[in-house]
N, C-alpha and C positions, 0 to 999 in steps of 0.2 A: 504494500500500500504506500502511496506517496501523497502527502498533504502539503499544499502550497500555502505559505504565509505571505499574503499580499499586503505589505506595509507593516510597520511596527510603531505606529504613531502614538500609542499609549502603553501603559504597563501590562495590559491584559494579554497581548500575544506572547509575552515572555512566559507568563504562567501557563497559557494554553500549550505552548511548545514543550514544556517539561512533561506534561501528560501525554501529548501526542507522540513524543519521541519514544515512548514505551511501546507504541503500536505501529509506527510508520516511519518511512524515510521522509525527511523534511527538505523542502526547497523554499527559498526566501528571496523576496525583493524588498528593498528599503532604500530610498534615495539619501537618507541622512547617514553619513559615515559613522558617527558616534553610536547611533542606535544599532546599525548593522554590526559594528565591531563588538558591541556588548552581546549581541545574539550569537555571532560566530564563535566568540570565546566560550560560550556555554554549549554550542552545538557545532563543533568544528567539522563534522561530517556532512553538514547541510550543504545542498547545492545552492550557490549564490547566483542570482540572475540579474542582468543589467536593467531590466524593465518588466512591466506587467506582461507584455506580449511574450517575452522570452520565458517568463515564469509559467504562463499557461501552455507554452510549447513543451513543457516537461511532462505533459499528460497527467496532471494530478487527478487523484480520485476524489478530492475535495479541497476546498479553499477556505482559509480563514482570512477575512478582509478587514484590515485595520488601517484606514487612511483618514486624514482629517475629514470631518463631516461634509464639507462642501464638495469633496471629491468622490463621495461614496457612489452616487448614481452613475457617474462616468466610468468608474472602475467596475461596478457591478454588471454593467451591460455586457461586456465580453465574457464575463464568467457565466452569466445566464445563457449566453449563446453556446458556450462550451457544454452546458447541460449537466454539470456536476453540482453536488450539494455545496452550499456556501454558508458559513457562519459569519455574519456581519457584527463586529463588535460595536457596542452602543456608543452614542445614539446614531441610528441610521439616518436620521434627519433631525434638524434643529430649527428649521424655518419652514414657512408654508411653501416657498418655492422649491426647497429641497425635497419636501414630501411629495409635491406634485411631480417632480422629476422621477421619483421612485414609482409613483402610480403609473407613469407612462411605460415603465418597464414590465408592469404586471407581475410582480414577484409571486411565485407559487409555492408549492409544497416542498421545494428544494431549498428554501431560504429560511434560516433561523436567525433571529436578532432579538435583543432584549437584555435584561439584567440577569446575571448568573444567580441572583438571590432566589429566584423562583425555583431553582433546583437545589437549594440548601436543604439538607436533610431535616433540620428542625422545623423549617417552614413547611415542607412537604408532609410532615407528620401532623400539622395543624388541621383539625376538622371543624368546619363551620357550617351551621345550618342557617342560611340567610333568613329564614322565617323567625329565628330567635334573636337576630342581630339588631341592636339599636343604632350603633354607630361603630366605625372602625377608625383607627389612627395608625400611621406609620411615622416613626421618628428616625430620620436619616442623620447619623452623625458621621461625617466624612470631611476631614480637614482639606481645605483648598489653598493652604498657605503657599504651596509650590507655584500656583498661578500668580500670587502676589509678588513672588520673586522672579517672575518672567518665564517660568517653565511652561511649555505648551500654551502659548498665549492665545492660539486659536480656540482652545476649549473655553477660555474665559470671555471670548468675544460673543455677545448675544447674536450677532448677525452671521456668525460662522459656526461655532460649536454649541451655542445656546446658553453659555454661562452656567453658573451654579444651579439655577432653577431647573434647567433641562438636564444637564449632565448628571447631577446628583439627585435631582428630583425624580429622574427616571426610575431609580430603585424603589422609591415609595409607590409611585403610580403602578409600576409593574406588579408589585406584591398585591395591591388592592384589586387590580384587574384579574390577577390569577385567583384571588379569593372569590370575587363577586361577579366576574364576567366583564365583557367589554362595553356593555350598553350604559356608559356613564357620560355625564356632561360636567363641564367645569362651571362652578358657581362663582369662584373668584380666586385671585392669586396676588401675591405681593412679595417684594423683596426688600432687603435692607443691607447696609454695610455696617457691621458691628465690630469687626476686628482687623480687617485687612483693607486699609483705605487706598491701596494702589490698584485694586481690582477694577476691571472694566464692567463687570456684572455685579453680583451681590455675593455676600457670604452667608446670608440667612434668608430663608424663604418659607412661604406658606402657600398651600393650595387647598381649596375646598371643592369636593366632588359630590355628585349625587347620582345614584343609580336609578335610571328611568323606571325599570320594572317594579322595584320594591320601595323606592324612596329613601333607601339607606344613605346616610351621610358619611363621607369619608374625608379625613384630613391627612395631609402630608406635611410634616415639619422637616425642614432642611437646615441643619446646623453645620455650617462649613468652618466654624472656628471651634476646634475640639482637640484635646490631647489624646483621645482614644476613639478609634472608629468602631461603630456598632450600628445595628439596625434593629429597631424594636417595633413589633407588630402588636397592637392592642385591640382586642375585640370586646366591645361592651354589649352585655345582654342584661335582661332583667335580673338574673341571678348574680351578676357581678361582672368582673372583667378578667379575661384571659390574656396573658402577655407572653410573647415569645421573643427572645433576644438572640439575634444572629450576630455572632462575634468571632467564632473560630472557623468552622467549616462553612464557608460562604457559597459553596456550590460550584466552584471553578472546575473541579474534576468531574462532577456529575454533568455539567454543561458540555464538556468535551466528549464525555461518553454518549450524551444525547446526539451530538453532532456525528460521532462515529457510527451511531445507529443509522443516521441518515445516509452516510456513505455506504452502509450495508443494504440500503434499499427502503428504509422506513421514511415516512413523511415527517416534516418538521413537527416537533412537539408543541410549537407555538404557531398556529396558523397565521398567515399574513394578515387577515382581517383583525385578529386580536392584537398582533404587534403594531399594526397601523393605528388602532384605537389608542394605544398607549402614546404613540408619537403625536397623534392629533391632540390629545389632552395636554401634553407637555408644550406643544407649540401654541395652543390656545392660552396656556398659562403665561408663556413668554410674551405673547401679544398683549395680554391683559395687564401684566406687571409693567 
């Protein structure tokens, strides 16, 4: 099996590759020499390609796509034409224009994108009866201080990577959609700068959602100024509140395993309409804030 890593624009593909290397030969393309050097130091046997066309010419069985968000649609198109499963590291789109560009490609059952947290064992063990739920909340604690220091500035730019509200808020929206389904609408959103005053976006955010079918209210809190990363899901019912904290096993390995199942012929475990609903909610929040 050969898996191609198209881009290394965030930290995710390095974690992905550690799992993938146990199952497959690796091929990689990344224009940034420092990122590529970090990767090849860890995977010296990987085939290094000069560009995306050369990478796809290696006849991969699957592709992990991790390029800056504005470049996703353009890079995804030839991968879809190749006809192999692809895992698009999040977010696949951060603006309305980027989402429409994806829509024109008509992603199908061979595309997986979203937060790894939906595959975290502690979250997958959570059982929720929507009829009993009063409200739900996800608190995302993920420090964005590296952006304030100039690292990956495109992620901090609202018009490129979506900023904190989209990039970190995705984790919360993804978990709520995984729990309650994609038929949700945005009620409101806001952001603030509380700790990193050199950011182009925000370091603190809030989203309010409502599920059309049931009326359940959901809240996503984003705390980008924190000494310890964690993700907390709280489900409120008449009997009390159940809380799950995701801290250690965040689902990276299970996500790669799901992708490898796609390489083996299974459809995406996150259908495109559901993944698109998450992106649409985030983009609506960005526009509102």
